[in-house]
N, C-alpha and C positions, 0 to 999 in steps of 0.2 A: 312812365305811362305814355302810350302812343298818343300823338296829337290828332284831334278830330277837326274836320273842316265841314262847312256847309257850302257846297260848290254850286254855282249857277251855270246852267247849260248855255253855252254860247251858240252852238250849232250842232245839228245831227246830220252827218254826211253819209249818204248811202255809198258803200263800196261795191257790193254785189247784192244779188237778191237775198242772200243769207247773212250778210255782214254789214254793219254800219260803224262809223266812228263818232263818238260823242266828244265834242270839244267843250272844255270848261274855262270860264273866266277864273283868273286867280282871285283870291279874296282881296277885299279892300285893304290897301296899305301893306300888302305882303305878297311876295312871290314864292310859291311853294318850290322848295329845292328838291331835285331828284336826279338820279343817275340814269343814263340811257339803259333800257332793259329792265328797270324796276317795274313793280306793279302797284296799282292803286286798289285798295279794298273799299268797296261800296257797302253801306249798311242799308238794306232795302226793307221797308216796313211790310209786315204781314197783316192780314185782316184781324188776327187775334191780338194785335198790339206788340208782338215780338218783332225782332229784326233778324234778317238773314244776311250773313256776310258772304260776299262773292268778290274774288280778286281777279282783276283784269290787267294784263300787261299793257303798259303805255306804248302807244305807237308814235307819240311825239318825241322830239329830242329837245333837251334844254338848250342846245346849241343852234337849232335851226327853226324852232317853232315858238311863236309868241305865247300861245295857250297850251295847256297840257291836255292830252287826249288819250282815250282808251278805245280800242277797236274790239267789237263784240260780234261773235258769230252765233247765229241761232242754234240752239240745241233742241231737237224735237222733244217736247214734253218738259223742257227745263223751265222752272218758274222764273228765274232771274233773267236769262237771256231773252225770253219771250216778252216779259214785262217791260224790259228796257227798250227792246226794239219796237214794240207795238205801241207804247204809251208815252215814252219820254220825248219831250219836245223843247225847243228853245225857250228859255226863261224858267224852266223847272229847277228846283233845288234838290240836290242829292247830298246825303251825309257820307263822308268818306274818312278813312284813316290815312294818315300820312304815308307817302310812298315807302315801300320796303323792298327787300329782295337783294340777293348777292349776284344775280346774273347780269353783271355789267363789266365792261372792259377797263383796264388800266390805260389811261390815255396821256400822252405827252405830245406837244405840237412838233417836237423835233425827232420823234421816232419814225423809223421807216420799216414797214413790215407788210406781209401779205396776210389778209384775214379772209377766211372762207366761212360763209354762212350757209348752213344746210337746214331747210325747213320744209314742212308740209302743212297744208291747210291753214288754220288760224295760228300755227306756230310761227308764221311770218311776223306776227305783231311785235314782239320784243326785238326780233332780228332787224326789223325795219328801223326801229328807234336807234339801235346800236350802229347799224351800217351808215345811216345818215350822219351820225356823230363822227365816226371814223373818217368819212370822206371829207368833212369840213375841218375837223381839228387836226388831222394828220395829212397835210397836203402832198406828202411823198409816198404815202402808203397805198397799196392796191387792195381792192375789195372785190370778192367773188361771191355771187349768190346762186345757189342751186335750190330751186323752189318747186315742190311737187303739188299739183292741184288735180281736182277731178276732171274738170274741163276748162275751156278757155273763159267761159263766163264766171267761173268760180275763183279766178285768180284775184286775190285781194291785193289792192294797191297797184293794179296793173298799169294804169296810166301814170301814176306817180313814179313807179319804177322806171318806166320808159323815159320820163322827164329827167330822172337822175342819170340814166345812161347818156342822154343827149348832152347833159351839162358836164359830166365828168369824163366822157370818152373812154379811152382805153384803161383808165384807172378803175372802172367799174364794169365788170363782165357779169352777165346774167344768163343762166340757162333755166328755162321752164321745162318741166316734164309733166305730161298729162296721163292719167290712168284711163280716162274715157274720152279721148279726143274726138272732135267732129271731123267730117270728111275734108275740110279745108286746112286742117292743122298740118304744118310741115316741120314742126320742132320735135323734140325728144318725146318718146312715148314710153310709159311704164311707171310703175311705182318705184320709190327710192329704196331699193334693196341694195345689198352689198355690191353685187355685180354692176348694177346700173350706176351707182355712185362712183365706183372705180373707173368706169368707162367715161363718165362726164369729167371727172377730175383729170383724166389723161388727155382730154380734148381742150382744156383751158390753156390758152397760150400764156407763156411766161410764168406759169405757176410752178413753184418749187414745193410740191405737195408735202414732202417730209419735214419741211422747215416752217411751213405756214402755221398760223393759229386758227382754231376752228370754234365756231359757235353753232350748237345744234339745238333745234327746238321743234317739237311736234309730238306725235304719238310715240309711246315707248318702243313699239316694234321698229319704227323708222330710226329712232336713236340707236337702238341696238345694232341695226344693220349698218348704220354709219360708223359706229365704233369698230365694228368688225373690219370694215373697209380701211379705216385709218390705221388699225393694228397691222394690216398687211403692208401698209406703206411705212411702217415703223415710226409713226407720229407719236412723240412722247405724250403720256397721259396729262402732264401739266399744261400741254398746249391745246387741250380739248375741254371746252365748257359745254354743259348741257342744261336744258330746261325742259322738263317733261310737261306736256299739256294733257292732263287727264281730267275726266269729269268725275267728281266725287259727290256722294249724297250728303245732304245736310244732317241726316240722322246719324246716330251712333252705330258702330258696328254691331251686328246681330249676335256675334259669338265672341266670348272671351276665353282665350286659351290659358289654362292654369297648369303649371308644371306639376307632374306627378309627385315630385319630392317636396311640394308645397313651397317652391321658391317664391311664388307670388303670394304675398300676404301683406297685411297692413303694416306699413313701416313709416317712420317719421323721417322726413327729408328736410334738411336745412337749405333754404333758398335765400340768396342775397340778391336784392333787386333795388336799384336806385337808392343805395345807401342804407336800406332797411333789411334787417334779418327776420325771416319768417320761418316758423316751424310748421311744416305742412304734413298732415297725416294722409298718406297715399294708400287707399284701400286696394284690395287685391284686383278689383276690376277697373281701376283707374290708372290713367297716366298722370305724370307730374302736373301737366297743364290742367287737366280736368280737376284734380284735387285742389289746385291753387284757385281756380275760378270758382269752385264750390265754396271756398272760404272768402270770396270777394277780394282776392288778390289779383289785381288787374295786370297779369303778365301779358306781354305782347304775343299776338298770334294772328293767323289768317286762315290758311287752307285746312289746318288740322289733319293733314294727310301725310306729313313728313316730306313735303316737296318744296315748299316756298321759302323755308329758312327764316321766316319772320319770328319764330319762337326760339331761335338758337341761343344756347347757353353753353357753359363749360362745366363739366364734372371735375371738381378739384379733389374729391375724396370719395372713397367707396366704389361700389360696382353697380352699374345700371345695365339694363337691356333696352335696346331700341328695336321696335317692331319693324322699322323701315329706315334705311340710312342713305337712300339714293340722292337725297338733297344735299349731302355733304361731300366734299372732296376727301380723298384718302388722307391728305395732309391735315385737314380739319379733324378727321376721326382720330388720327394718331395723336393730335394735340389735346384730345379729351373733349372736343366740342360735341354737343348733343342737341337734339330737337325735343323740346319738352312735350310736344303734342304726341309723341310716340315713345316716350321714355318711361320705363318702370324701374323702381329700385330693387336691387337684389340683395343688398346688405343694409345694416342699420346705421352705417356711418356715412351716408351719401350727403355731400355738400355740392350745391349747384350755384354757379354765379351766372346771372342773366344780365346782359348789358341793357 
């Protein structure tokens, strides 16, 4: 079962007109462990007494920051982002689920590498956490940041990024590109599409593009363009990590696709979780996670969109269908790993192990 915390707000720091960072005190007598690039899930109370889960990548680093922090950008009409940015203040208490997510680097203090971060908008959040960590933990590694924003005023962490450049010199190279620049802007102009990314990569001094490691975070279209650019440079897939920032509704999908041959029907799935065996009856319109939660089996989850990997498990028997698999690497898929929030059983002998 995922661990829950009640975190006290230490400070609310305004980054731009649309984004703020919420810093939290660690609980008394405990330091919350997390990896750079992971996310924190907040449980926000609704007027009807229910709670809405929203996951936010941490912008803090366990290696450089005393307190943990999430950075939130306002979403027009969004309940959670507007509530947090408009009402949360120092001293408030928020319920949270322990940090999760697999978008983090493998780090060794003696490794030497080049790491390129490509992000747009609020996609900078986990990238900022990771790049700070790489810079301090790996003193011989080089870090490159390509960051797309709407205009100069919307660059999240602008002054903090400049401070890192001043501190680390040539080890940290940064290129900002703006889609709607002001008249005084003299830097790169344009959205991060394939051509523009290739151009910028070619201008980075000392970068061995085909040998570097890459972390991508932002809208799906930006990530797709970046992957096309890296494919042209013959960058191996295993050297590219991605985290998609999408906005999903808290409601269930409005349409359930049922196969014409009645593939989707009620089936019993065996789930092993925390040493206990559960027999879960998964109805035709349900995913494994939905069926388990309806039986009060508290499986881990967060986004419920197949992106965050908090609900990852492994199919050890039978055949299942995933509605979405972008959250997993090809190696994970080949090894039988699945995301229970988008998984449906296709046979009667499905066995799933959830860590």
